[in-house]
Structures are given as structure tokens and as C-alpha cells.
N, C-alpha and C positions, 0 to 999 in steps of 0.2 A: 822816225817821224811819228808825231802824235796823230791819232785818228781824226781829231777835231780839225786838223789842217785840211783834210779832204772832205769831211762831212760833219755837220753839227746840228743839234736841235735848235730851232728858233720858234717864236710864236706863230709863224706861218707854217711851220712843219720842218722836215729835214732839209738842210741847205748844203750845197756843195760850193764853197767860196771860189775855188780856182776856175770852175766852169760857169759860175754864176747861174745855177739852176736849182730849182726846188723839186723835191720828190713828193708826190701826192699832197701838195700844199692845201691847207684848210681855208686859205683866203686867196683872192685873185693875185697873181704874181705875173711878172713879165714873161718868164719861161718856166714851164713845168714838165717834168717827166712823170707819167702816170702808169702805175702798175696794173690796174684793172678798172672795170667799169662800175663797180659799186659806189654809191653816192658818198660814202664817207672817205673815199679815196679819189674819186673823179668828180670834180666840180667844174661848173661852167664859169667863164669870165676871165680865164688866163689869156695873156697876150699871144703866147705860142705854146703848143702842146706837142710833145713827142711821146708816142706810144705805139703799140702794135696796131696794125690795120684793123684788127677786130675790135680792140678797145676804142679806137677812134670812131668806128662805126656804131658801137654801142652807145657812146656818148652822144652821137648825132641823133640816134633813135630816142634817147631819153631827154635831151636838152634842145634839140633842133640843130640844123646845120650851122647856125651862127654861134655855137657854144664857145668858139675861140676865133681869134683873128687869123691865126696861122696854125696849120697842123702838119706834122711830119711823121709818116709811118716808118717804123723800123721793124725789120724781120728778125726772128729769133737768131741769135748768133752773129748778127751784123754789128760791126763796131763803128761808132761815130765819134770823131775826135772833136772836142770842144775845149779850146784854150789849153791843149795838152792833156786833158783828161779823156781817157778812152772809155766810152760808155757803151754798154751792150745789154741787150734784153734776153732773158732766158726763161723757159717754161716754168710756171709755178703750179700748174695743175688745179688751180682754184675754180675758175670759170673760163669760158671761151676768151682767148686772147690774154689771159692773165700772165704776168711776167714778174720775175725777179730782176732787179736792176743792179748791174755790176759797174762800179767805178774804179778804174785803175789809173794810178798817178804816182810817178817817181818810185816805182817798185812796190807800192802798197796797193792792196786790193780790198775794197769794201763791197759787200753785197747786201742790198735791201730786199728782204724776202717779199714784201707786200703780204697778202694772205696766200696761204699755200696748203696743199694736201698731197699726200704720197699715195693714196689709193688710186687704182686704175679708174679712168673716166674718159671714155671716148669723146665726150662733148667738150672736154677741157684740155686735153693733151696730158703729157706725162712730165711730172716734176723732174728737173735736172739739178743734181748737186753741183755747186760751183765752189771750188776751193778758194779760200780767201783768208785774209788776215783779220778782218772784222766782219762779223755776221750780225745783221740787224733783223731780229726775228719777231714775228707776231707771237702772241701767247693766248689766243682766244680761249683755247681749252688747255691752258697750262696748269692743270692740277692732276694729280695721280688718279682721281676718281674718273677722269675722262679717258676711257679706253674704248674706242669705237668698235662695235661688233662688225662682222662681215656684212657688207651692204646687201649681198644676196639674201641673207637671212631676214633682213628687215623687209625687203620686197616680197619674199615668200610669205611673211606674216600678213601683208596686205592682200595678196592673192588668195590666201587661205580664208581670210575673212570674207572676201568677195564671193568665194565658192560656198561658204557657210551661210551667208545671208543674201541670196540672189535677188530678194525683193527690195533690198535697201540700197540706196545710192551711197557711195563712199566718197566723201569730200576730203581731199588731201591738201592741207595747207602747206604751201611751199613758196619760198621767196621767188619773185617773178624772174630774176636774172640768175641763171645758172642752176639753182636747185630744181626749178620746175622742169627745165629742159633735160637735166640729168635724169630725173625721175621718169620722164616719158621714154627715154632710151632704155633705162633699166627695166621698166615694166614690160615693154615690148620684147627686149632681149631675153627676158625670163620666160617667154612663150605666150604671153597674153596676146591674143589675136583679134581683139575687139577694139573699136575706137576708144580713144581717151578724149574726154571732153575738157575744155579749158575755159576759164573765166576770161572775159574780154581784156582785162588788165595785163594778161600774159601774152596776148596774141602778137603784138608787134615785135617783141623780143624773140618770140618763137619763130616768126617768119625770118628774122635776121639770122638766127641759127641755121635755118634751112637754106638761106641764101649763101651760107658758107659751106654748103654741101654736107651738113650733119644730118643723118637720117634719124628721124624721130618716130616714124610709123604713122598710123592713121590718127590724126589729131583734128578734132572738130570743135568749133566754138559753140558754147552753150547758147541755145535760143531761149529767150525768157519764157516763151509760151510752151516750151517743151520740157521744162524742168520736172514736171509731175510724171513724165513718162520715162525718166532715167533710172528707174529701179534696177539695181545690179550693175550700174555703170560706175566707172572711176572718173571723178571730176577733180582736176587740179586747179587750185585757186589761191590767191594771196591769203595769208593767215587771217587778215582783218575781215575778209569776206565771210568767214565762217561765223562771225559774230553779228552779221548784218541780216536784214530782212531777205536779202537775195538767197540765202541758204535755206530758208524755211519752206520754200516751195518744192524741195526735193522729197521724195518718198522716204520717210523715216531714216534720215541720213546718219551714217556712221561717220563721226568726225575723227580724222587722222591728222597728224602734223609730222612732217619730216624735218628733223633738225637734230644736230648734236646735243642741243639743250634738252632733248627728250630723255637723255640719260638721267636727268634730275626729275624724278617722278612727281615731286611737288609742283613743278611748273606745269606738267601735263594736267594734273588734277585741278590746279588753279584755273586753267583755261578751259576746263571741261572737255579735254581731249580723250576720246574713248580708245583710240588706237595710236599710241605714241610710236613713231618710227625713228630710230636713232640713225639718221643719215646726215652726215656732216660734210661740208666742203672745206673744212679746216683740218690741219694736222692735230692728232690727239697727243696725249702726254708722251707716249712711247715714241711717236714719230718726230715730235719736237726734239727730244733728246738725241735720237738717232741722226737727225739731220745736222744738228750742231756738231756732233762728233765727226760726221763725214765731211763737213766743210774744212775741218782742220783749223778753224779760227782760233787765234790766241785770245781774242776778246769778243764778247757778245753783248749787244745792247738789246733790250727787250721792250716791246711796245704793245699797246692795246690788248689787254687781257690780264691774266693772272701773273703779272710781271714779277712780283717778289718771289713766288714759288719757283719760277724757272731760273731766276737769278741765283737763288739759293742752290738749286741743283747744279748749275754751272760751277759755282764755287766749290762744291763737294767734288767736282771732277777736275779741279785745278785750273779752271778757265776763268779769267777775269770777266766780270759781268756787272752791268748796271741797268736799272730801270729808267726808261726815258720819260714816262709819265706825260706823254703828249696828250693834249686836250683836243677832242674833236673826232677821234677815231672810235669806232665801235663795231658791233656786229649787228647789222640790220635785222637779220633773222632772229638774233638773240633778243633784240628789243621786242619783236613780235611775240617771242616765246615768253 
């Protein structure tokens, strides 16, 4: 069977003809399967949405309860049969509720990775390798230069700076969904026993994480009148907030940014980031290759990222591969970086 009989790229996004469903469609469609809640994958306006309960909840927080006409939650490992296609969701480890989507039909199995990472993260779950014939992989960090350091080392750099400059506030730019909550957990898990302050734009998603019983420690909203008194504090905010007047009221702030893109020092310098923290929610070069090998896929399609480099690597391993060049997907944190 040709893979395109089960799944194929279209202007709306990836489409499964026998089940008549789209995966992470970029335009409103009658039926959508959504891998996770980031806005380049999860959009409002679809007729019906199937996703994990956490992803549906995140979409409701971001877009309102009327983001779709009909929603269907699916648990990890549960199989739903649509017109003979067996559809199942499996942990992707990217953010809370993030999933890979497996489509099985007539003895052929295709897995759409969505965004994923292999590093441990108690706020996002543990990635699960799914054996398949076709693996459709992201390639956000699909270049050999991107080899992420241990996350604990990057958090230690932040805490060392806080100890070294107790009079200065540390503003940490982090994407509001996933990265911000992961940092809260990492910092407190590293032994930091003081409150972590957050920008108001992060508050609703943080409360959603807590509603799913994810412990984040002592988290407090920044009061505008109290900014001048937060010397020595860690403040997590959207990256854009560090460029706004909001950030100038803190005492001599140290600007930090947590992103895999901080491996590229020119980006940190361009944004005036004093303390770059290489903390990524995507698989790095080594983990992309490891995952492809472990799936056992005979064919790999590569999307949103350094597609050509990963395609070339696959071909050197004797694996058929092609770039999808889908328009509309990206890395929101990368755009901020």
C-alpha cells in the first residue's frame, strides 16, 4: 500500500482520506485531530475536534469554550475506529497533553509526531516510541549544531546568577504554554524555596496545569506596584514582555531567555539576552535520529524545521525520506527568539 492512501499533505494540512479527518489543520475543517495546544497546531473554528482532555482544556483556555462545535477527548492508548481506521493517541512529551497520533489501516501504520521531546519532564509526560511503517517527524532542531545540554545545568546557571546578584531581579522569558510551567517545576525541584513570580499572561495556563494536579511550587502573580521590591526574585514572563515598559520597573533586571534557540548565541545577543538558557521542549538532533531508528519506519516524512538536513540523514541510513514543506507550522518560541 502506498502511504498516501492513508495520509497525505493538502493545503489544509495532513489529511487521512479513509477516515476523512485532518491532523493539526491550518484552516477550519469539519473534523480535526489535534496533537497539542500550541497555536500553530491547535486552531479554533473546526466542526469537531478529537484530542486529549488536556489539549481540549488548553484550547478552551486560549480560545474560549466555543472553540469548536463538538469535542471528543481521547485517553492515551485508547483506540477509536473511524471508517475502519484505528486512531490512537500516545505521549509526545512536548507540553501537557501533547500527543503523537497513530493511524492504522489495512496492516499499515503511520505515526504523526506533532512536536515532541525525549528529555524527562514531569509537567508533560514521557515520550513513547511507536513502531510504524511511516513516521512523520518534526525537525525544529534538525541540524547537528543543536545538541541540548542537560536541563539541570541550565537551571543551575540561573540559580547561580540569582545567588551572585541578590539585588537584581531575574526576568526569564519563556513561552506561556509549557515552557513557563516546566521552568517553575525545574527551579523548585532544584531546591529553590522562594516564590517564583509570573506575568499575568501566564496565569490562566498555569492555573490550568495546577487543575491537572501538576505541582509547581509557590507561584505568585507580579503586582505592578511591587515590581521595584523584587530584587533577588525570579520572574517568568513572555519573551515579548522583556522588551516592554513592564520590565523596566524591576531593580536592575538580569534578562534571561529559556529556549533551544539560545544555542545560537547570535540570537541571544540580538535580543539583548544577558543569560541565555538552553532549555528546549523539542527533540534535538541526536534524539530526532534516535527516535526515527527506534520506530523502525521504512519511510519518514519531515515537517516544520530543518527538513532537508534530516531528510539527508535518513537517506544516509537507508531510510526513504521526503520533506513536506507544509506552510503554517512553526515554533512560536523560535519566533520570539
